[in-house]
BALOBA-1460 file (C-alpha; in Angstrom, 3 decimals):
// residues 399
<rec num="1" residu="m" x="-24.968" y="-0.392" z="9.385"/>
<rec num="2" residu="v" x="-23.413" y="2.953" z="8.504"/>
<rec num="3" residu="a" x="-20.610" y="2.869" z="5.948"/>
<rec num="4" residu="v" x="-18.072" y="4.584" z="8.228"/>
<rec num="5" residu="a" x="-18.439" y="4.867" z="11.978"/>
<rec num="6" residu="p" x="-16.679" y="7.664" z="13.904"/>
<rec num="7" residu="v" x="-13.339" y="6.807" z="15.496"/>
<rec num="8" residu="e" x="-13.666" y="6.581" z="19.265"/>
<rec num="9" residu="e" x="-11.088" y="8.532" z="21.272"/>
<rec num="10" residu="s" x="-10.623" y="5.456" z="23.450"/>
<rec num="11" residu="t" x="-9.096" y="3.596" z="20.486"/>
<rec num="12" residu="l" x="-6.223" y="6.088" z="20.207"/>
<rec num="13" residu="e" x="-3.293" y="6.536" z="22.535"/>
<rec num="14" residu="p" x="-2.654" y="10.121" z="23.657"/>
<rec num="15" residu="p" x="-0.072" y="12.085" z="21.659"/>
<rec num="16" residu="g" x="3.476" y="11.835" z="22.919"/>
<rec num="17" residu="p" x="5.776" y="14.660" z="23.993"/>
<rec num="18" residu="g" x="8.417" y="16.294" z="21.830"/>
<rec num="19" residu="r" x="8.642" y="14.832" z="18.354"/>
<rec num="20" residu="g" x="5.740" y="12.481" z="19.076"/>
<rec num="21" residu="t" x="5.101" y="8.774" z="19.360"/>
<rec num="22" residu="f" x="5.511" y="8.000" z="15.658"/>
<rec num="23" residu="v" x="9.019" y="9.425" z="15.368"/>
<rec num="24" residu="d" x="9.977" y="7.789" z="18.667"/>
<rec num="25" residu="a" x="8.697" y="4.449" z="17.352"/>
<rec num="26" residu="v" x="10.794" y="4.767" z="14.186"/>
<rec num="27" residu="d" x="13.865" y="5.669" z="16.245"/>
<rec num="28" residu="a" x="13.283" y="2.552" z="18.357"/>
<rec num="29" residu="d" x="12.995" y="0.291" z="15.278"/>
<rec num="30" residu="p" x="15.391" y="1.734" z="12.683"/>
<rec num="31" residu="q" x="15.005" y="-1.230" z="10.284"/>
<rec num="32" residu="a" x="11.230" y="-0.889" z="9.998"/>
<rec num="33" residu="l" x="9.415" y="-0.324" z="6.716"/>
<rec num="34" residu="l" x="7.078" y="2.677" z="6.904"/>
<rec num="35" residu="y" x="3.822" y="3.092" z="4.987"/>
<rec num="36" residu="f" x="1.594" y="6.162" z="4.728"/>
<rec num="37" residu="l" x="-1.917" y="6.369" z="3.281"/>
<rec num="38" residu="l" x="-2.489" y="10.106" z="3.105"/>
<rec num="39" residu="n" x="-5.833" y="11.747" z="3.774"/>
<rec num="40" residu="v" x="-6.459" y="13.476" z="0.436"/>
<rec num="41" residu="g" x="-10.245" y="13.265" z="0.267"/>
<rec num="42" residu="d" x="-11.453" y="11.516" z="-2.882"/>
<rec num="43" residu="g" x="-8.207" y="10.092" z="-4.241"/>
<rec num="44" residu="d" x="-5.080" y="8.094" z="-3.437"/>
<rec num="45" residu="t" x="-1.615" y="9.146" z="-2.312"/>
<rec num="46" residu="q" x="0.664" y="6.502" z="-0.801"/>
<rec num="47" residu="l" x="4.248" y="6.602" z="0.419"/>
<rec num="48" residu="l" x="6.572" y="3.779" z="1.412"/>
<rec num="49" residu="v" x="9.729" y="4.731" z="3.295"/>
<rec num="50" residu="l" x="12.141" y="1.867" z="2.756"/>
<rec num="51" residu="p" x="14.462" y="0.489" z="5.431"/>
<rec num="52" residu="p" x="18.010" y="1.907" z="5.422"/>
<rec num="53" residu="n" x="19.830" y="0.725" z="2.315"/>
<rec num="54" residu="s" x="22.460" y="-1.931" z="3.005"/>
<rec num="55" residu="n" x="25.030" y="-0.067" z="0.885"/>
<rec num="56" residu="d" x="24.867" y="3.452" z="2.309"/>
<rec num="57" residu="s" x="22.326" y="3.349" z="5.197"/>
<rec num="58" residu="h" x="20.087" y="5.999" z="3.611"/>
<rec num="59" residu="r" x="16.331" y="5.490" z="3.533"/>
<rec num="60" residu="r" x="14.719" y="5.917" z="0.137"/>
<rec num="61" residu="v" x="11.080" y="5.988" z="-0.880"/>
<rec num="62" residu="v" x="8.446" y="4.503" z="-3.150"/>
<rec num="63" residu="v" x="5.536" y="6.747" z="-4.165"/>
<rec num="64" residu="v" x="2.297" y="5.153" z="-5.374"/>
<rec num="65" residu="d" x="-0.097" y="7.735" z="-6.844"/>
<rec num="66" residu="v" x="-0.229" y="11.431" z="-6.005"/>
<rec num="67" residu="a" x="-3.762" y="12.824" z="-5.944"/>
<rec num="68" residu="t" x="-3.112" y="16.416" z="-4.894"/>
<rec num="69" residu="r" x="-0.440" y="19.067" z="-4.845"/>
<rec num="70" residu="a" x="1.811" y="19.912" z="-1.897"/>
<rec num="71" residu="k" x="0.714" y="17.323" z="0.689"/>
<rec num="72" residu="l" x="3.191" y="14.578" z="-0.218"/>
<rec num="73" residu="p" x="6.158" y="16.975" z="-0.617"/>
<rec num="74" residu="a" x="5.313" y="18.459" z="2.786"/>
<rec num="75" residu="l" x="5.453" y="14.963" z="4.296"/>
<rec num="76" residu="l" x="8.841" y="14.303" z="2.690"/>
<rec num="77" residu="e" x="10.114" y="17.573" z="4.162"/>
<rec num="78" residu="a" x="8.786" y="16.603" z="7.600"/>
<rec num="79" residu="l" x="10.433" y="13.182" z="7.418"/>
<rec num="80" residu="a" x="13.736" y="14.812" z="6.514"/>
<rec num="81" residu="a" x="13.401" y="17.363" z="9.323"/>
<rec num="82" residu="t" x="13.073" y="14.571" z="11.894"/>
<rec num="83" residu="g" x="15.978" y="12.584" z="10.468"/>
<rec num="84" residu="i" x="13.855" y="9.662" z="9.283"/>
<rec num="85" residu="l" x="14.983" y="10.600" z="5.782"/>
<rec num="86" residu="t" x="18.697" y="11.251" z="6.103"/>
<rec num="87" residu="e" x="18.944" y="13.133" z="2.805"/>
<rec num="88" residu="p" x="16.946" y="16.224" z="1.808"/>
<rec num="89" residu="p" x="14.000" y="15.753" z="-0.563"/>
<rec num="90" residu="g" x="15.161" y="15.773" z="-4.162"/>
<rec num="91" residu="s" x="18.458" y="13.991" z="-3.473"/>
<rec num="92" residu="p" x="19.749" y="11.721" z="-6.267"/>
<rec num="93" residu="g" x="18.011" y="8.354" z="-6.308"/>
<rec num="94" residu="q" x="15.762" y="9.183" z="-3.364"/>
<rec num="95" residu="i" x="12.525" y="8.212" z="-5.127"/>
<rec num="96" residu="q" x="13.499" y="4.704" z="-6.149"/>
<rec num="97" residu="l" x="10.124" y="3.986" z="-7.672"/>
<rec num="98" residu="l" x="7.281" y="6.291" z="-8.712"/>
<rec num="99" residu="v" x="4.027" y="4.552" z="-9.629"/>
<rec num="100" residu="a" x="0.951" y="5.907" z="-11.387"/>
<rec num="101" residu="s" x="-1.495" y="3.063" z="-10.821"/>
<rec num="102" residu="h" x="-3.774" y="4.289" z="-13.624"/>
<rec num="103" residu="p" x="-4.486" y="7.606" z="-15.377"/>
<rec num="104" residu="h" x="-7.467" y="8.947" z="-13.408"/>
<rec num="105" residu="r" x="-6.965" y="12.464" z="-12.058"/>
<rec num="106" residu="d" x="-7.713" y="11.458" z="-8.457"/>
<rec num="107" residu="h" x="-4.553" y="9.329" z="-8.622"/>
<rec num="108" residu="i" x="-2.228" y="11.438" z="-10.798"/>
<rec num="109" residu="g" x="-3.462" y="15.013" z="-10.240"/>
<rec num="110" residu="g" x="-0.442" y="15.866" z="-8.073"/>
<rec num="111" residu="f" x="2.269" y="14.449" z="-10.314"/>
<rec num="112" residu="d" x="2.934" y="17.770" z="-12.042"/>
<rec num="113" residu="d" x="3.747" y="19.360" z="-8.682"/>
<rec num="114" residu="l" x="5.951" y="16.430" z="-7.653"/>
<rec num="115" residu="l" x="7.882" y="16.573" z="-10.927"/>
<rec num="116" residu="d" x="8.243" y="20.359" z="-10.690"/>
<rec num="117" residu="r" x="9.920" y="19.902" z="-7.319"/>
<rec num="118" residu="y" x="12.042" y="16.802" z="-7.740"/>
<rec num="119" residu="n" x="12.515" y="15.878" z="-11.400"/>
<rec num="120" residu="g" x="15.832" y="16.713" z="-13.013"/>
<rec num="121" residu="p" x="19.051" y="15.290" z="-14.475"/>
<rec num="122" residu="s" x="20.407" y="14.720" z="-10.954"/>
<rec num="123" residu="g" x="18.148" y="11.664" z="-10.932"/>
<rec num="124" residu="c" x="15.986" y="11.978" z="-7.838"/>
<rec num="125" residu="i" x="13.443" y="9.701" z="-9.557"/>
<rec num="126" residu="d" x="14.979" y="6.400" z="-10.604"/>
<rec num="127" residu="q" x="12.040" y="4.448" z="-12.067"/>
<rec num="128" residu="f" x="8.495" y="5.215" z="-13.166"/>
<rec num="129" residu="w" x="5.790" y="2.566" z="-13.571"/>
<rec num="130" residu="e" x="2.372" y="2.887" z="-15.186"/>
<rec num="131" residu="p" x="0.086" y="0.307" z="-16.800"/>
<rec num="132" residu="g" x="0.286" y="1.579" z="-20.376"/>
<rec num="133" residu="f" x="-3.355" y="2.586" z="-20.636"/>
<rec num="134" residu="s" x="-3.786" y="5.692" z="-22.800"/>
<rec num="135" residu="f" x="-6.411" y="8.044" z="-21.449"/>
<rec num="136" residu="p" x="-7.381" y="11.389" z="-22.992"/>
<rec num="137" residu="n" x="-7.327" y="13.714" z="-19.999"/>
<rec num="138" residu="p" x="-5.031" y="16.722" z="-19.379"/>
<rec num="139" residu="s" x="-3.386" y="15.228" z="-16.279"/>
<rec num="140" residu="f" x="-2.321" y="12.099" z="-18.155"/>
<rec num="141" residu="y" x="-1.191" y="14.045" z="-21.221"/>
<rec num="142" residu="n" x="0.925" y="16.440" z="-19.148"/>
<rec num="143" residu="l" x="2.475" y="13.590" z="-17.178"/>
<rec num="144" residu="m" x="3.453" y="11.659" z="-20.308"/>
<rec num="145" residu="r" x="4.854" y="14.803" z="-21.911"/>
<rec num="146" residu="r" x="7.029" y="15.465" z="-18.855"/>
<rec num="147" residu="l" x="8.302" y="11.894" z="-18.852"/>
<rec num="148" residu="d" x="9.087" y="11.999" z="-22.568"/>
<rec num="149" residu="t" x="11.515" y="14.840" z="-21.846"/>
<rec num="150" residu="s" x="13.083" y="13.139" z="-18.794"/>
<rec num="151" residu="p" x="15.437" y="10.496" z="-20.241"/>
<rec num="152" residu="w" x="17.097" y="9.988" z="-16.849"/>
<rec num="153" residu="i" x="13.937" y="8.270" z="-15.537"/>
<rec num="154" residu="r" x="13.692" y="4.580" z="-16.380"/>
<rec num="155" residu="r" x="10.150" y="3.721" z="-17.460"/>
<rec num="156" residu="l" x="8.293" y="0.423" z="-17.298"/>
<rec num="157" residu="q" x="4.771" y="-0.789" z="-18.065"/>
<rec num="158" residu="p" x="4.675" y="-3.954" z="-15.936"/>
<rec num="159" residu="t" x="2.061" y="-6.705" z="-15.917"/>
<rec num="160" residu="g" x="1.138" y="-9.428" z="-13.448"/>
<rec num="161" residu="g" x="4.155" y="-11.428" z="-12.321"/>
<rec num="162" residu="t" x="6.715" y="-8.628" z="-12.669"/>
<rec num="163" residu="a" x="8.857" y="-8.583" z="-9.523"/>
<rec num="164" residu="m" x="11.649" y="-6.313" z="-8.364"/>
<rec num="165" residu="y" x="13.795" y="-6.131" z="-5.246"/>
<rec num="166" residu="l" x="14.579" y="-2.817" z="-3.622"/>
<rec num="167" residu="d" x="17.280" y="-4.104" z="-1.304"/>
<rec num="168" residu="s" x="15.317" y="-6.056" z="1.348"/>
<rec num="169" residu="v" x="11.845" y="-5.160" z="0.011"/>
<rec num="170" residu="k" x="10.192" y="-7.177" z="-2.757"/>
<rec num="171" residu="v" x="7.711" y="-5.463" z="-5.073"/>
<rec num="172" residu="t" x="5.449" y="-7.755" z="-7.130"/>
<rec num="173" residu="v" x="2.842" y="-6.653" z="-9.657"/>
<rec num="174" residu="l" x="-0.335" y="-8.749" z="-9.419"/>
<rec num="175" residu="g" x="-2.371" y="-6.950" z="-12.054"/>
<rec num="176" residu="p" x="-3.256" y="-6.167" z="-14.702"/>
<rec num="177" residu="g" x="-2.517" y="-9.605" z="-16.080"/>
<rec num="178" residu="v" x="-1.177" y="-10.025" z="-19.591"/>
<rec num="179" residu="g" x="-4.653" y="-11.113" z="-20.691"/>
<rec num="180" residu="l" x="-5.962" y="-7.660" z="-19.800"/>
<rec num="181" residu="r" x="-2.897" y="-5.747" z="-20.971"/>
<rec num="182" residu="t" x="-3.234" y="-7.050" z="-24.525"/>
<rec num="183" residu="r" x="-6.826" y="-5.762" z="-24.630"/>
<rec num="184" residu="f" x="-6.011" y="-2.156" z="-23.691"/>
<rec num="185" residu="d" x="-5.718" y="-0.993" z="-27.286"/>
<rec num="186" residu="t" x="-9.098" y="-2.448" z="-28.250"/>
<rec num="187" residu="h" x="-10.796" y="-0.592" z="-25.387"/>
<rec num="188" residu="g" x="-11.966" y="-3.912" z="-23.979"/>
<rec num="189" residu="v" x="-10.763" y="-2.966" z="-20.490"/>
<rec num="190" residu="g" x="-11.960" y="-0.082" z="-18.330"/>
<rec num="191" residu="v" x="-9.420" y="2.343" z="-16.935"/>
<rec num="192" residu="n" x="-9.975" y="1.204" z="-13.337"/>
<rec num="193" residu="d" x="-9.323" y="-2.416" z="-14.273"/>
<rec num="194" residu="a" x="-6.075" y="-1.268" z="-15.885"/>
<rec num="195" residu="s" x="-4.800" y="-0.320" z="-12.416"/>
<rec num="196" residu="l" x="-1.484" y="-1.647" z="-11.235"/>
<rec num="197" residu="t" x="-2.080" y="-3.757" z="-8.138"/>
<rec num="198" residu="i" x="1.080" y="-4.302" z="-6.139"/>
<rec num="199" residu="m" x="2.173" y="-6.661" z="-3.376"/>
<rec num="200" residu="i" x="4.921" y="-5.474" z="-1.031"/>
<rec num="201" residu="d" x="6.871" y="-8.147" z="0.886"/>
<rec num="202" residu="y" x="9.171" y="-7.203" z="3.752"/>
<rec num="203" residu="p" x="11.584" y="-8.811" z="4.149"/>
<rec num="204" residu="g" x="11.668" y="-10.515" z="0.754"/>
<rec num="205" residu="t" x="12.757" y="-14.072" z="-0.032"/>
<rec num="206" residu="s" x="16.449" y="-14.571" z="0.640"/>
<rec num="207" residu="i" x="19.240" y="-17.056" z="0.052"/>
<rec num="208" residu="v" x="20.615" y="-18.824" z="3.114"/>
<rec num="209" residu="a" x="23.846" y="-20.781" z="3.519"/>
<rec num="210" residu="e" x="24.137" y="-23.440" z="6.202"/>
<rec num="211" residu="p" x="26.384" y="-26.431" z="6.947"/>
<rec num="212" residu="d" x="25.248" y="-29.738" z="5.462"/>
<rec num="213" residu="p" x="24.573" y="-31.989" z="8.485"/>
<rec num="214" residu="d" x="25.379" y="-35.147" z="6.472"/>
<rec num="215" residu="h" x="28.558" y="-33.929" z="4.752"/>
<rec num="216" residu="p" x="31.102" y="-32.102" z="6.932"/>
<rec num="217" residu="g" x="32.674" y="-29.159" z="5.164"/>
<rec num="218" residu="r" x="29.873" y="-28.832" z="2.603"/>
<rec num="219" residu="i" x="27.660" y="-25.745" z="2.563"/>
<rec num="220" residu="n" x="24.034" y="-25.959" z="1.487"/>
<rec num="221" residu="r" x="22.721" y="-22.863" z="-0.259"/>
<rec num="222" residu="r" x="19.034" y="-22.505" z="-0.909"/>
<rec num="223" residu="a" x="16.285" y="-19.995" z="-1.324"/>
<rec num="224" residu="t" x="14.041" y="-19.739" z="1.674"/>
<rec num="225" residu="t" x="10.596" y="-18.220" z="1.857"/>
<rec num="226" residu="q" x="10.834" y="-16.551" z="5.217"/>
<rec num="227" residu="r" x="7.832" y="-15.166" z="7.035"/>
<rec num="228" residu="s" x="7.401" y="-11.680" z="5.657"/>
<rec num="229" residu="r" x="4.877" y="-8.925" z="6.167"/>
<rec num="230" residu="r" x="2.756" y="-8.141" z="3.136"/>
<rec num="231" residu="l" x="0.930" y="-5.051" z="1.936"/>
<rec num="232" residu="l" x="-1.467" y="-5.399" z="-0.990"/>
<rec num="233" residu="l" x="-2.048" y="-2.046" z="-2.695"/>
<rec num="234" residu="g" x="-5.197" y="-2.375" z="-4.784"/>
<rec num="235" residu="g" x="-5.217" y="0.819" z="-6.862"/>
<rec num="236" residu="d" x="-8.677" y="1.174" z="-8.390"/>
<rec num="237" residu="a" x="-8.890" y="-2.430" z="-9.604"/>
<rec num="238" residu="q" x="-12.390" y="-3.818" z="-10.031"/>
<rec num="239" residu="f" x="-13.952" y="-7.200" z="-10.728"/>
<rec num="240" residu="t" x="-12.406" y="-7.868" z="-14.160"/>
<rec num="241" residu="s" x="-8.884" y="-7.174" z="-12.944"/>
<rec num="242" residu="w" x="-9.220" y="-9.180" z="-9.733"/>
<rec num="243" residu="a" x="-10.763" y="-12.094" z="-11.656"/>
<rec num="244" residu="q" x="-7.699" y="-12.230" z="-13.913"/>
<rec num="245" residu="t" x="-5.408" y="-11.944" z="-10.895"/>
<rec num="246" residu="t" x="-7.033" y="-14.939" z="-9.202"/>
<rec num="247" residu="i" x="-6.348" y="-16.952" z="-12.372"/>
<rec num="248" residu="d" x="-2.736" y="-15.803" z="-12.643"/>
<rec num="249" residu="f" x="-2.131" y="-16.333" z="-8.909"/>
<rec num="250" residu="p" x="-4.271" y="-19.385" z="-8.079"/>
<rec num="251" residu="d" x="-5.295" y="-20.540" z="-4.649"/>
<rec num="252" residu="l" x="-3.397" y="-23.829" z="-4.504"/>
<rec num="253" residu="v" x="-5.495" y="-25.599" z="-1.901"/>
<rec num="254" residu="q" x="-5.160" y="-29.324" z="-1.233"/>
<rec num="255" residu="e" x="-7.881" y="-30.376" z="1.177"/>
<rec num="256" residu="f" x="-7.505" y="-34.134" z="0.631"/>
<rec num="257" residu="n" x="-3.711" y="-34.475" z="0.453"/>
<rec num="258" residu="p" x="-2.134" y="-32.933" z="3.553"/>
<rec num="259" residu="d" x="1.387" y="-34.040" z="2.579"/>
<rec num="260" residu="l" x="1.141" y="-32.219" z="-0.748"/>
<rec num="261" residu="a" x="-0.355" y="-29.199" z="1.020"/>
<rec num="262" residu="r" x="2.675" y="-29.028" z="3.317"/>
<rec num="263" residu="e" x="5.028" y="-29.275" z="0.334"/>
<rec num="264" residu="l" x="3.192" y="-26.480" z="-1.457"/>
<rec num="265" residu="r" x="3.400" y="-24.237" z="1.602"/>
<rec num="266" residu="a" x="7.101" y="-24.997" z="1.997"/>
<rec num="267" residu="a" x="7.763" y="-24.202" z="-1.656"/>
<rec num="268" residu="r" x="5.766" y="-21.010" z="-2.063"/>
<rec num="269" residu="g" x="4.938" y="-19.825" z="1.439"/>
<rec num="270" residu="r" x="1.542" y="-18.286" z="1.980"/>
<rec num="271" residu="d" x="-1.239" y="-17.951" z="-0.548"/>
<rec num="272" residu="y" x="-0.101" y="-15.703" z="-3.376"/>
<rec num="273" residu="l" x="-2.729" y="-13.098" z="-2.468"/>
<rec num="274" residu="a" x="-2.578" y="-13.352" z="1.333"/>
<rec num="275" residu="a" x="-1.595" y="-10.076" z="2.986"/>
<rec num="276" residu="d" x="-1.373" y="-8.486" z="6.402"/>
<rec num="277" residu="v" x="-2.600" y="-5.124" z="5.098"/>
<rec num="278" residu="l" x="-4.971" y="-4.421" z="2.206"/>
<rec num="279" residu="k" x="-5.377" y="-0.976" z="0.730"/>
<rec num="280" residu="v" x="-8.918" y="-1.615" z="-0.477"/>
<rec num="281" residu="s" x="-9.246" y="-0.941" z="-4.172"/>
<rec num="282" residu="h" x="-11.316" y="1.853" z="-5.701"/>
<rec num="283" residu="h" x="-11.947" y="3.614" z="-2.383"/>
<rec num="284" residu="a" x="-14.154" y="0.701" z="-1.248"/>
<rec num="285" residu="s" x="-16.686" y="1.281" z="-3.999"/>
<rec num="286" residu="k" x="-19.324" y="-1.384" z="-4.622"/>
<rec num="287" residu="h" x="-17.370" y="-2.470" z="-7.721"/>
<rec num="288" residu="g" x="-13.925" y="-2.586" z="-6.098"/>
<rec num="289" residu="v" x="-13.736" y="-5.925" z="-4.284"/>
<rec num="290" residu="t" x="-15.808" y="-9.009" z="-3.576"/>
<rec num="291" residu="l" x="-16.310" y="-10.883" z="-0.326"/>
<rec num="292" residu="e" x="-14.521" y="-13.924" z="-1.745"/>
<rec num="293" residu="l" x="-11.441" y="-11.832" z="-2.573"/>
<rec num="294" residu="l" x="-11.438" y="-10.205" z="0.857"/>
<rec num="295" residu="e" x="-11.637" y="-13.620" z="2.508"/>
<rec num="296" residu="r" x="-8.768" y="-14.948" z="0.425"/>
<rec num="297" residu="v" x="-6.523" y="-11.967" z="1.151"/>
<rec num="298" residu="g" x="-7.374" y="-12.331" z="4.832"/>
<rec num="299" residu="a" x="-5.799" y="-9.020" z="5.827"/>
<rec num="300" residu="r" x="-5.614" y="-8.054" z="9.483"/>
<rec num="301" residu="y" x="-5.997" y="-4.423" z="8.420"/>
<rec num="302" residu="a" x="-8.200" y="-3.077" z="5.617"/>
<rec num="303" residu="l" x="-7.401" y="0.555" z="4.796"/>
<rec num="304" residu="v" x="-9.642" y="2.813" z="2.726"/>
<rec num="305" residu="s" x="-8.760" y="6.161" z="1.150"/>
<rec num="306" residu="a" x="-12.045" y="8.065" z="0.914"/>
<rec num="307" residu="v" x="-13.959" y="11.076" z="2.190"/>
<rec num="308" residu="a" x="-16.040" y="8.732" z="4.381"/>
<rec num="309" residu="g" x="-19.472" y="9.594" z="3.046"/>
<rec num="310" residu="g" x="-20.306" y="12.437" z="0.757"/>
<rec num="311" residu="g" x="-17.733" y="13.459" z="-1.782"/>
<rec num="312" residu="k" x="-18.398" y="13.131" z="-5.479"/>
<rec num="313" residu="y" x="-19.196" y="9.400" z="-5.408"/>
<rec num="314" residu="n" x="-20.283" y="8.850" z="-1.787"/>
<rec num="315" residu="f" x="-17.322" y="6.527" z="-1.153"/>
<rec num="316" residu="p" x="-16.926" y="4.206" z="0.629"/>
<rec num="317" residu="h" x="-20.060" y="2.269" z="-0.230"/>
<rec num="318" residu="a" x="-21.862" y="0.495" z="2.610"/>
<rec num="319" residu="l" x="-22.056" y="-2.725" z="0.569"/>
<rec num="320" residu="t" x="-18.272" y="-3.030" z="0.378"/>
<rec num="321" residu="m" x="-17.695" y="-1.946" z="3.962"/>
<rec num="322" residu="d" x="-20.075" y="-4.669" z="5.122"/>
<rec num="323" residu="a" x="-18.207" y="-7.173" z="2.931"/>
<rec num="324" residu="a" x="-14.957" y="-6.139" z="4.628"/>
<rec num="325" residu="r" x="-16.609" y="-6.657" z="8.009"/>
<rec num="326" residu="e" x="-18.041" y="-10.029" z="6.992"/>
<rec num="327" residu="a" x="-14.603" y="-11.154" z="5.772"/>
<rec num="328" residu="r" x="-13.149" y="-10.445" z="9.206"/>
<rec num="329" residu="t" x="-15.983" y="-11.974" z="11.264"/>
<rec num="330" residu="a" x="-18.661" y="-13.987" z="9.464"/>
<rec num="331" residu="t" x="-22.133" y="-13.072" z="10.720"/>
<rec num="332" residu="a" x="-24.350" y="-13.768" z="7.693"/>
<rec num="333" residu="t" x="-25.413" y="-17.184" z="8.982"/>
<rec num="334" residu="s" x="-25.709" y="-16.348" z="12.652"/>
<rec num="335" residu="g" x="-27.278" y="-12.928" z="12.229"/>
<rec num="336" residu="a" x="-25.006" y="-11.542" z="14.949"/>
<rec num="337" residu="a" x="-23.975" y="-7.901" z="14.916"/>
<rec num="338" residu="f" x="-20.564" y="-6.909" z="13.601"/>
<rec num="339" residu="a" x="-17.872" y="-5.883" z="16.026"/>
<rec num="340" residu="s" x="-16.628" y="-2.301" z="15.732"/>
<rec num="341" residu="d" x="-14.495" y="-1.346" z="12.748"/>
<rec num="342" residu="h" x="-11.611" y="-0.718" z="15.141"/>
<rec num="343" residu="e" x="-11.826" y="-4.295" z="16.434"/>
<rec num="344" residu="l" x="-12.081" y="-5.595" z="12.868"/>
<rec num="345" residu="g" x="-9.060" y="-3.595" z="11.694"/>
<rec num="346" residu="i" x="-10.969" y="-1.437" z="9.178"/>
<rec num="347" residu="h" x="-9.742" y="2.155" z="8.939"/>
<rec num="348" residu="v" x="-10.799" y="5.010" z="6.625"/>
<rec num="349" residu="t" x="-8.684" y="8.118" z="6.047"/>
<rec num="350" residu="g" x="-11.725" y="10.405" z="6.009"/>
<rec num="351" residu="a" x="-13.249" y="9.102" z="9.248"/>
<rec num="352" residu="v" x="-13.907" y="11.674" z="11.976"/>
<rec num="353" residu="l" x="-13.384" y="11.478" z="15.712"/>
<rec num="354" residu="a" x="-16.425" y="10.668" z="17.817"/>
<rec num="355" residu="g" x="-17.580" y="13.565" z="19.968"/>
<rec num="356" residu="a" x="-15.656" y="16.053" z="17.838"/>
<rec num="357" residu="p" x="-17.799" y="16.799" z="14.770"/>
<rec num="358" residu="g" x="-15.675" y="17.544" z="11.748"/>
<rec num="359" residu="r" x="-12.374" y="16.689" z="13.419"/>
<rec num="360" residu="p" x="-10.655" y="14.164" z="11.131"/>
<rec num="361" residu="a" x="-8.829" y="11.039" z="12.197"/>
<rec num="362" residu="g" x="-6.746" y="11.688" z="9.103"/>
<rec num="363" residu="s" x="-3.817" y="10.017" z="7.404"/>
<rec num="364" residu="i" x="-2.754" y="6.519" z="8.382"/>
<rec num="365" residu="g" x="0.820" y="5.503" z="9.103"/>
<rec num="366" residu="l" x="2.112" y="1.961" z="9.590"/>
<rec num="367" residu="l" x="5.390" y="0.849" z="11.114"/>
<rec num="368" residu="i" x="6.215" y="-2.623" z="9.806"/>
<rec num="369" residu="p" x="9.035" y="-4.322" z="11.719"/>
<rec num="370" residu="a" x="11.533" y="-6.612" z="10.029"/>
<rec num="371" residu="r" x="10.870" y="-9.247" z="12.699"/>
<rec num="372" residu="a" x="7.730" y="-11.209" z="11.881"/>
<rec num="373" residu="q" x="7.033" y="-11.736" z="15.573"/>
<rec num="374" residu="a" x="6.842" y="-8.013" z="16.286"/>
<rec num="375" residu="p" x="3.401" y="-6.403" z="15.897"/>
<rec num="376" residu="l" x="2.533" y="-3.864" z="13.233"/>
<rec num="377" residu="r" x="1.977" y="-0.424" z="14.720"/>
<rec num="378" residu="m" x="-0.601" y="1.980" z="13.293"/>
<rec num="379" residu="f" x="-0.869" y="5.744" z="13.773"/>
<rec num="380" residu="r" x="-3.404" y="8.440" z="12.863"/>
<rec num="381" residu="f" x="-2.293" y="12.033" z="12.241"/>
<rec num="382" residu="l" x="-5.583" y="13.983" z="12.621"/>
<rec num="383" residu="d" x="-5.033" y="15.978" z="9.416"/>
<rec num="384" residu="a" x="-7.729" y="17.222" z="7.042"/>
<rec num="385" residu="p" x="-7.326" y="16.583" z="3.286"/>
<rec num="386" residu="k" x="-5.794" y="20.001" z="2.587"/>
<rec num="387" residu="e" x="-3.638" y="20.098" z="5.724"/>
<rec num="388" residu="a" x="-0.030" y="18.983" z="5.977"/>
<rec num="389" residu="i" x="0.736" y="16.003" z="8.182"/>
<rec num="390" residu="t" x="2.256" y="16.964" z="11.528"/>
<rec num="391" residu="l" x="4.307" y="13.974" z="12.648"/>
<rec num="392" residu="a" x="4.324" y="15.125" z="16.273"/>
<rec num="393" residu="a" x="0.502" y="14.956" z="16.328"/>
<rec num="394" residu="a" x="0.513" y="11.187" z="15.779"/>
<rec num="395" residu="r" x="-1.876" y="9.094" z="17.865"/>
<rec num="396" residu="e" x="-1.098" y="5.388" z="17.990"/>
<rec num="397" residu="v" x="-4.053" y="3.105" z="17.316"/>
<rec num="398" residu="r" x="-4.587" y="0.732" z="20.205"/>
<rec num="399" residu="r" x="-4.456" y="-2.953" z="19.348"/>
């Protein structure tokens, strides 16, 4: 089967009038978490627009990797112009977290432009995360030099298990594990396996207070693992990193003790690695993920940032795309044909529209409601890698 099939027009809703269906959807669900996987060709640029902050009602953002210049800032400007961002780009504290997953140019090549625009003592950028892997390329050197002269940015080199709450959103680092981090300086770990892999939970675990049914007047307070939506952002992690992650975050299965299995689920919720959305690591290269990992994550949507054939490395590789398909619908034993990628929830930024040679399906946007019962909504923006995203051009992906 081909690595990336064209996107059929019939799988996309028509564009909406005025500001478009995406902006209308955000207006209709003002507490939603928004996620963008930008079409940047060979590379990664990701943006999370957080729900309105409970203190001041302003939306803030998390940026994970910036491959190219101009495209992400243009999106921030567009979001501000529509009122989704209620403060202009560059406002103090607006970028709550800036992440460089690892120091390859196709993930950090646009950081100099971002810092030129938004870095300053006013504190637009609150925190910066990177794995701590030294890499002798100009992009990494320039980025570190800029950060060394920006004392207002808090800097962290997290490892697996690090967790942080951004109001109602929980950010957990899955990799690299400490076992890999301590080998960086001996060059025993490749730069891709140094990638930060991050799990986003929305809403995060919360504390609830409720009357004690057996003791009138007493209040029980406890942590509850509520049903959240999860995004697993894989960076460029490969086998070594994922292997360590599966050790650090084990699959606690109890096939022969159902009572214990129920207690485990009640205590920790879903599998540590289970997610609704997976940003497939390393552009779906043949070294990025395994079938076993894809099955364990069990994501309804698998998103790939890649040119979709061609490019410098011919990403995504057919081997990995078939593994993603097999994880969604097992056919190896039966020999049956795979369903379409649309039906399987597999989407590639560089895919083109069927019947329109060269016309891109473009960047991917997700609207993630706070209510677990509400469906995720996905949009395509029909932008080429060097084109700005036009929010009004959004086409909703049919479920």
